[in-house]
C-alpha positions as CSV (number, residue, x, y, z in Angstrom):
1,X,-7.1,22.2,9.9
2,X,-5.2,21.3,13.4
3,X,-2.5,20.1,12.3
4,X,0.1,18.0,15.8
5,X,3.6,17.1,15.5
6,X,4.5,14.2,17.9
7,X,8.6,14.2,19.2
8,X,9.8,11.3,20.8
9,X,12.2,8.2,20.7
10,X,10.7,4.9,19.9
11,X,9.4,2.9,22.4
12,X,7.9,6.1,24.2
13,X,4.6,5.5,21.9
14,X,5.1,8.7,19.6
15,X,3.3,6.6,16.5
16,X,0.1,5.1,19.1
17,X,0.0,9.0,20.8
18,X,-1.1,10.5,16.9
19,X,-3.1,7.5,16.1
20,X,-5.5,7.9,19.4
21,X,-5.6,11.6,19.0
22,X,-7.1,10.6,14.6
23,X,-9.3,8.0,16.4
24,X,-10.1,10.4,18.6
25,X,-11.1,13.4,16.3
26,X,-12.8,10.4,14.3
27,X,-15.3,9.7,16.6
28,X,-15.7,13.2,17.2
29,X,-16.9,13.6,14.3
30,X,-13.7,15.0,12.3
31,X,-12.2,14.2,9.2
32,X,-8.4,12.9,10.8
33,X,-5.0,11.3,9.7
34,X,-2.2,10.4,11.1
35,X,1.3,8.7,10.7
36,X,5.0,8.2,11.6
37,X,8.2,9.3,10.3
38,X,11.2,7.6,11.4
39,X,14.5,5.9,10.0
40,X,15.5,2.4,11.9
41,X,12.6,0.8,13.7
42,X,14.5,0.6,16.9
43,X,14.4,1.3,21.2
44,X,15.6,4.9,22.2
45,X,15.5,6.1,18.1
46,X,14.2,9.5,17.4
47,X,10.5,9.1,15.7
48,X,8.0,12.2,15.0
49,X,4.5,11.4,14.8
50,X,2.0,13.1,12.8
51,X,-2.4,14.2,13.4
52,X,-3.9,16.0,11.1
53,X,-7.9,17.0,11.6
54,X,-10.5,18.6,10.4
55,X,-14.2,18.7,9.6
56,X,-13.9,18.6,5.6
57,X,-11.8,16.3,4.3
58,X,-8.2,16.0,4.3
59,X,-5.7,15.5,1.1
60,X,-3.3,17.4,2.5
61,X,0.1,14.0,2.4
62,X,3.1,15.6,3.1
63,X,5.0,16.1,7.4
64,X,3.3,18.7,9.3
65,X,6.4,21.7,9.2
66,X,3.5,24.5,11.2
67,X,2.5,22.6,13.8
68,X,-0.6,24.2,15.3
69,X,0.4,22.8,18.7
70,X,3.8,20.3,19.2
71,X,4.0,17.5,21.9
72,X,7.6,16.6,22.8
73,X,8.1,14.0,24.5
74,X,11.4,13.9,25.3
75,X,12.9,17.4,25.7
76,X,16.3,16.0,24.0
77,X,15.5,16.5,20.5
78,X,14.2,19.9,21.8
79,X,17.2,21.2,22.9
80,X,19.5,23.1,20.8
81,X,21.7,21.2,18.1
82,X,18.5,18.5,18.6
83,X,16.2,17.2,15.7
84,X,13.0,19.2,16.3
85,X,12.2,22.0,13.9
86,X,10.3,24.4,15.6
87,X,7.5,26.4,14.2
88,X,7.4,30.1,13.6
89,X,8.0,32.5,16.5
90,X,4.1,33.4,18.0
91,X,2.5,29.5,17.2
92,X,4.0,27.7,19.5
93,X,4.0,28.6,23.4
94,X,7.0,26.5,25.0
95,X,5.9,25.3,29.0
96,X,7.6,27.6,30.6
97,X,8.1,25.0,33.2
98,X,9.9,22.5,31.1
99,X,13.7,23.3,31.9
100,X,15.0,22.2,28.5
101,X,12.3,24.4,26.5
């Protein structure tokens, strides 16, 4: 199973991005699911969306805590003290060209 977690703010297309990933996986013949997690639905509020893809049926329904890929559309939640929960060391290699990561 390949799991993706996307962080951003309302209005940046975080939920749409997760849905598009799952649709692409489905059209490629894989099982997929996408779902958001957010508080108040307003522009600029922190948003997290999840996407899972696998060759077999996906029965999990919980948030993804240790993703295979982490997409950050807004750097502020990724800064120290922000809302991003980083995967275990070695599972994700931040972009070295990004000043906030």
